[in-house]
N, C-alpha and C positions, 0 to 999 in steps of 0.2 A: 504494500499499500504506500502511496506517495506521502512524503512528509507533510505536504500542504493538506492532504485529506486527514492525516492523523491529527494535525493541529486543529482543524475544524471540528473533528469529532471530539477531541479533548475539551475544546472550548465549550462546545454544546453540553457536554457531560458536566463539566465543572459549574456551569451556570445554574444547573438545576440540582446538583448533588446536595445531600444534606450536609450540615456543618461538620459532622464527624468525618465524613469522607473527604471533604475539602481540606481539613486539617491534616489528615493522614497523607494526602497527596503532597501537600505543602512541606510536610516534615521530610518526605523523601527527597525533595529538591532544594530544600532551604539553603544548605551550604553552598550550592552552586549559584543560587539566586544572589546570595550575599557576597559572592566573590567579586572583586573589582578586576575588571579586565582592561589592561592597557594595550591597545592595539600597537602602539609604537614599540612594545617589547616583543612583538611577534615578527620574526625575521621574514616569514613568508608574506605578511601583510606589507611590510616595508618594501620587499622586493617587487611585489605587485604594483605598488604605488610608483616606484622608480621606473618600472617598465612603462606605465601609463604616461608619466612625464616625458620619458624618452620618445615614445610614439608621437606625442604632440609636438615636441621640439623638432623631430626629424621630418614631420609632415605626413607620417604614416596614417595618422588620425587627425582629422580636422576638429579642433575644439569648438565649443560654443561659448560665446561670451555671456557674462552675467546679464547684460542688457537683453540679449536674445531670449534668454530663459525667462526673465521677468516679463517680457513682451508676450510670451505665450500663456501667461497665467491669466 
């Protein structure tokens, strides 16, 4: 089953689950929820960002200006 489907099903389940079940589910993932994640400490994330910057600088990818983005909102 796709992750998006699982998320949707979990969301629907949690919305209507009784308090005891919600607390049990939360207890299972509480430590992970409370962890602070700093993407700058993830070498794969930094590598991906560097590649994107290089792609824009070399012209491989045409960037979009902030003005263009705001104009589409």
